[in-house]
C-alpha positions in Angstrom: 20.9 -42.0 8.7 23.9 -39.7 8.1 23.2 -39.8 4.4 19.6 -38.8 4.9 20.7 -35.8 7.0 23.3 -34.8 4.4 20.6 -34.9 1.6 18.3 -32.8 3.8 21.0 -30.3 4.7 22.2 -29.9 1.1 18.6 -29.5 -0.2 17.8 -26.8 2.4 21.1 -25.1 1.6 20.2 -24.9 -2.0 16.9 -23.2 -1.1 18.8 -20.8 1.2 21.3 -19.9 -1.5 18.3 -19.1 -3.8 16.9 -17.0 -1.0 20.3 -15.1 -0.7 20.1 -14.4 -4.5 16.6 -13.2 -4.1 17.5 -10.8 -1.3 20.5 -9.4 -3.3 18.0 -8.6 -6.0 15.5 -7.2 -3.5 18.1 -5.0 -1.9 19.3 -3.7 -5.2 15.7 -2.9 -6.2 15.2 -1.0 -2.9 18.3 1.1 -3.4 17.4 1.8 -7.1 13.9 2.8 -6.0 15.1 5.2 -3.4 17.7 6.6 -5.6 15.9 6.9 -8.9 12.2 7.6 -8.1 11.4 11.3 -8.9 10.1 13.7 -6.3 6.8 15.5 -6.5 8.4 18.9 -5.9 11.6 18.5 -8.1 10.7 19.3 -11.7 10.7 22.1 -14.3 7.3 23.7 -13.9 5.9 24.3 -17.4 2.3 24.7 -16.3 0.5 28.0 -16.9 -3.0 27.0 -16.0 -4.9 26.3 -12.8 -7.7 23.8 -13.6 -10.4 23.2 -11.0 -9.5 20.4 -8.7 -12.1 18.3 -6.8 -10.6 16.6 -3.7 -12.7 13.5 -3.0 -12.3 12.5 0.7 -14.3 9.4 1.9 -14.7 9.1 5.7 -16.1 6.4 7.8 -15.7 6.7 11.6 -12.8 9.0 11.3 -13.4 11.4 14.3 -9.8 10.9 15.5 -8.2 11.9 12.2 -10.4 13.9 10.0 -9.9 17.3 11.7 -6.2 17.2 11.0 -6.8 16.1 7.4 -9.4 18.9 6.7 -7.1 21.5 8.4 -4.4 20.6 5.9 -6.7 20.6 2.9 -8.4 23.9 3.7 -5.0 25.7 4.0 -3.8 24.8 0.5 -2.1 27.6 -1.5 -4.0 26.5 -4.6 -7.0 28.7 -5.3 -9.2 26.8 -7.7 -10.3 23.7 -5.7 -13.1 22.2 -3.6 -13.0 19.5 -0.9 -15.9 17.0 -1.2 -16.1 15.1 2.1 -18.3 12.0 2.1 -19.7 10.7 5.4 -19.9 7.0 4.7 -22.5 5.9 7.3 -20.3 6.8 10.3 -21.7 6.0 13.7 -19.3 8.4 15.5 -19.0 12.2 15.3 -17.4 12.2 11.8 -20.6 13.6 10.2 -20.9 16.4 12.7 -17.2 17.4 12.2 -17.7 17.5 8.4 -20.8 19.8 8.8 -18.9 22.2 11.1 -16.1 22.5 8.6 -18.5 23.1 5.8 -20.2 25.9 7.7 -16.9 27.7 8.2 -15.3 27.1 4.9 -17.0 27.4 1.5 -14.5 25.0 -0.1 -15.8 22.1 2.0 -18.7 20.3 0.3 -20.4 17.8 2.7 -22.0 14.7 1.2 -23.9 12.0 3.1 -23.5 8.8 1.3 -26.6 6.8 0.5 -26.7 3.2 1.9 -24.1 1.1 0.2 -25.7 -1.1 -2.5 -25.1 -4.8 -2.6 -21.8 -5.8 -4.2 -20.0 -2.6 -3.4 -17.1 -2.1 -1.0 -17.8 0.9 1.3 -15.0 3.2 0.3 -15.6 2.6 -3.4 -19.2 3.5 -3.0 -18.3 6.7 -1.0 -15.9 7.8 -3.7 -18.6 7.4 -6.4 -21.0 9.5 -4.2 -18.3 12.2 -4.0 -17.6 12.0 -7.8 -21.2 12.8 -8.5 -20.8 16.2 -6.8 -17.4 17.0 -8.3 -17.2 20.0 -10.6 -13.4 19.9 -11.2 -11.5 18.9 -14.3 -9.1 17.0 -12.1 -10.0 14.6 -9.3 -7.7 14.2 -6.3 -8.5 11.2 -4.1 -7.1 11.0 -0.6 -7.9 9.4 2.8 -9.2 10.9 6.0 -6.1 9.8 8.0 -3.8 11.7 5.6 -2.3 15.2 6.1 -0.9 17.4 3.3 1.6 20.2 3.1 0.0 23.5 2.0 1.6 23.3 -1.5 0.7 19.7 -2.3 -2.3 20.5 -4.6 -0.3 23.2 -6.5 2.6 20.8 -6.9 0.5 17.9 -8.1 -1.4 19.9 -10.6 1.8 21.6 -12.0 3.6 18.2 -12.1 0.7 16.5 -13.9 0.4 19.3 -16.5 4.1 19.8 -17.0 4.6 16.1 -17.9 1.3 15.9 -19.8 0.1 13.1 -17.4 -3.3 11.5 -17.1 -2.7 10.4 -13.5 -0.2 11.0 -10.8 0.2 9.2 -7.5 2.5 10.3 -4.6 4.3 8.0 -2.1 3.5 9.3 1.4 5.4 9.0 4.6 3.8 6.1 6.5 2.9 6.9 10.1 3.1 4.2 12.7 1.7 4.2 16.3 2.5 0.9 17.8 5.4 -1.6 18.2 3.8 -4.3 16.0 3.3 -2.0 13.0 6.9 -0.6 13.5 8.4 -4.1 13.2 6.0 -5.5 10.6 5.7 -2.7 8.0 9.4 -2.7 7.0 9.1 -6.4 6.1 6.1 -5.7 3.9 7.6 -2.6 2.3 10.6 -4.4 1.0 8.5 -6.0 -1.6 6.9 -2.8 -2.8 10.3 -1.9 -4.4 10.0 -4.8 -6.8 6.5 -5.6 -7.8 4.9 -2.2 -7.3 7.9 0.1 -7.4 7.6 3.6 -8.9 10.3 2.6 -11.4 8.0 -0.1 -12.8 4.9 2.2 -12.7 6.8 4.9 -14.5 8.2 2.5 -17.2 5.8 2.4 -20.2 7.1 -1.0 -21.2 6.0 -2.5 -17.8 2.4 -3.5 -17.2 2.6 -2.4 -13.5 0.0 0.2 -12.6 -0.6 1.2 -9.0 -1.9 4.1 -6.9 -1.3 5.0 -3.3 -4.8 5.4 -2.0 -3.7 8.2 0.3 -3.0 10.5 -2.7 -3.6 10.2 -6.4 -4.8 12.8 -8.9 -6.2 12.1 -12.4 -8.1 13.8 -15.2 -11.8 13.5 -14.7 -12.4 12.3 -18.3 -9.8 9.5 -17.8 -11.5 8.5 -14.6 -14.8 8.2 -16.4 -13.3 6.3 -19.4 -11.8 3.6 -17.2 -15.1 3.0 -15.5 -14.7 5.1 -12.3 -15.0 3.4 -8.9 -18.0 1.5 -10.3 -15.6 -0.5 -12.4 -13.8 -1.7 -9.3 -16.8 -1.6 -6.9 -16.1 -5.0 -5.4 -12.3 -4.7 -5.2 -10.7 -4.8 -1.7 -7.6 -3.0 -2.9 -9.4 -0.4 -5.0 -6.5 2.0 -5.4 -4.3 -0.6 -6.9 -7.1 -1.8 -9.1 -7.7 1.7 -10.5 -4.0 2.2 -11.1 -3.8 -1.0 -13.1 -6.8 0.0 -15.2 -5.2 3.3 -16.0 -2.0 1.6 -17.1 -3.7 -1.1 -19.0 -5.8 1.4 -20.9 -2.8 3.1 -22.2 -2.9 6.3 -20.3 0.2 8.1 -19.1 0.7 7.7 -15.3 3.5 8.5 -12.9 4.4 7.8 -9.3 6.6 10.2 -7.3 8.0 10.5 -3.9 6.4 12.9 -1.4 7.2 11.6 2.0 8.2 15.1 3.1 4.9 16.5 1.9 2.2 13.9 2.8 1.7 11.8 5.9 -0.6 8.7 5.9 -1.5 6.0 8.3 -1.1 2.3 7.2 -2.3 0.6 10.3 -3.7 2.3 13.5 -3.2 -0.5 15.9 -2.5 -4.2 16.0 -6.1 -5.0 15.1 -6.1 -3.0 11.9 -2.6 -4.3 11.1 -3.8 -7.8 11.3 -6.8 -7.1 9.0 -4.5 -5.2 6.6 -2.3 -8.3 6.2 -5.3 -10.5 5.6 -6.6 -7.9 3.2 -3.5 -8.4 1.0 -3.9 -12.1 0.7 -7.7 -12.7 0.4 -8.2 -11.1 -3.1 -5.2 -13.0 -4.4 -6.7 -16.3 -3.2 -10.0 -15.4 -4.8 -8.2 -15.0 -8.1 -6.2 -18.2 -7.9 -5.9 -20.4 -4.8 -2.8 -22.1 -6.2 -0.9 -18.9 -6.9 -1.9 -17.5 -3.5 -0.6 -20.6 -1.7 2.6 -20.4 -3.8 3.2 -16.8 -2.9 2.5 -17.6 0.8 5.3 -20.2 0.8 7.6 -17.8 -1.1 7.1 -15.1 1.5 7.5 -17.8 4.3 10.9 -18.8 2.9 12.1 -15.3 1.9 11.2 -13.6 5.1 11.3 -16.1 7.9 12.7 -19.6 7.3 16.5 -18.5 7.4 16.1 -17.5 11.0 14.9 -20.8 12.6 17.3 -22.7 10.3 20.2 -20.6 11.6 19.1 -21.0 15.2 18.8 -24.7 14.9 22.2 -25.1 13.2 23.8 -23.1 16.1 22.0 -24.9 18.9 22.5 -28.3 17.4 25.9 -28.1 15.7 27.4 -31.0 13.9 30.8 -31.4 12.2 29.6 -32.6 8.8 30.3 -30.5 5.8 26.6 -30.4 4.9 25.8 -28.9 8.3 28.4 -26.3 8.0 27.2 -25.3 4.5 23.7 -25.1 5.9 24.7 -22.9 8.8 26.7 -20.5 6.6 24.0 -20.2 4.0 21.4 -19.6 6.7 23.6 -16.9 8.3 24.2 -15.1 5.0 20.4 -15.2 4.2 19.6 -13.8 7.7 22.2 -11.1 7.4 20.7 -10.0 4.0 17.2 -9.9 5.5 18.5 -7.6 8.3 20.3 -5.4 5.7 17.0 -5.0 3.8 15.1 -4.2 7.0 17.7 -1.6 8.1 17.5 0.1 4.7 13.7 0.2 4.7 13.6 1.4 8.3 16.1 4.2 7.9 15.6 5.4 4.3 12.1 4.3 3.5 10.0 4.6 6.7 12.3 6.9 8.7 11.9 4.8 11.8 14.4 4.1 14.6 17.0 1.6 13.7 16.1 -0.6 16.6 12.9 -1.8 14.9 15.0 -3.5 12.2 16.5 -5.7 15.0 13.0 -7.3 15.3 13.0 -8.4 11.7 12.4 -12.1 12.6 9.4 -11.1 14.7 8.0 -8.8 12.0 8.5 -11.5 9.4 6.6 -14.0 11.5 3.7 -11.6 11.9 3.5 -11.1 8.1 3.6 -14.9 7.6 0.9 -15.5 10.2 -1.2 -12.7 8.8 -1.0 -14.1 5.3 -1.8 -17.6 6.6 -4.8 -16.3 8.4 -6.0 -14.5 5.2 -5.6 -17.8 3.3 -7.6 -19.7 5.8 -10.3 -17.1 6.0 -10.6 -16.8 2.2 -10.9 -20.6 1.9 -13.5 -20.8 4.6 -15.9 -17.9 5.1 -14.4 -15.8 2.3 -15.2 -12.7 4.4 -13.2 -9.7 5.5 -13.6 -7.0 8.1 -12.6 -3.5 7.2 -13.6 -0.1 8.6 -16.3 -1.5 10.8 -17.9 -3.6 8.0 -17.8 -7.3 7.2 -17.8 -8.2 3.6 -18.6 -11.6 2.2 -16.3 -12.2 -0.8 -17.8 -15.4 -2.1 -19.4 -13.6 -5.1 -16.7 -11.0 -5.6 -14.1 -11.8 -8.2 -10.8 -9.9 -7.6 -9.2 -9.5 -11.0 -8.0 -6.0 -11.2 -4.8 -6.4 -9.2 -2.3 -9.2 -8.4 -0.9 -8.7 -5.0 
């Protein structure tokens, strides 16, 4: 029996040592990302033109956020632009708010989206409806729960032209409103610095392409050549899908930091948080069930397993060498997870340090959310988002690997 326990302890210890190595890599990637990612407002401005910009702003049931967003967009110091606001079948006062702003500001162009056709995600359809009204050479896509500093459009246009870019996306500051998002978002964000980091997006030799949906600007002709939102009409994570298409098509894109210039909301409450976690896993499962399950277990071990293993080894201590090795490796892995959480909370998300102390709880929420997404994808293959339920059985999700 002791031999069996030793084999189990050594086997788990090997896994934990691998987890430690992974977290060393993750932490280094985080530090490099924060240190080396360029800023939206720190560059040599070589631009001498002011092309027309069409801001495309889809909105569905956004009465609590859209006023603040429109206030920020109508006060931009850039002169040659329009704000195309699309009411996407809202059943609250969103449409009325849009109409009021349009009456008082000629830059605001109201659009009432036609009923969503079969096979389209709602936001993707609304963006297409907005594009049809656009008169600008550049298209700037943003969200109704995003706010912008008054010089954001000027900076983004100048940055894009100065570096001769085809597309530019800006990393916003993520706003959080509840405890569960505060403890969960840091654990999700740690992985953005590896797979979807700006350093990978900005590296021409990497095939990583990604947009933050809260803010990306691109040349209208490039948008048309990659198939517009029609080309990603059934994609759940449409911003990432568009970014990947831009990169794979050989266009020049760049991601920059703008947390001090743009605020965005990732999840508004625990309900939208839960759906957001499932939304990350469902498209991956629809691409490949085996890969999705493999990633789920990778996340399970990387984010959560070291904590219960450490707790068990402390509560039920034994004097064998294998048990001591297990305890030490679990402790080191747990410490590294905490270090990653602290870095993300303090530097990336600018939250209070105390939220990093809940790393095990945040990790558990991520794991359970991903598990729920897997179960849902395997069963009904449907997802709820912005008041709509989408059946995903006939939707292939091939434009982005989560």
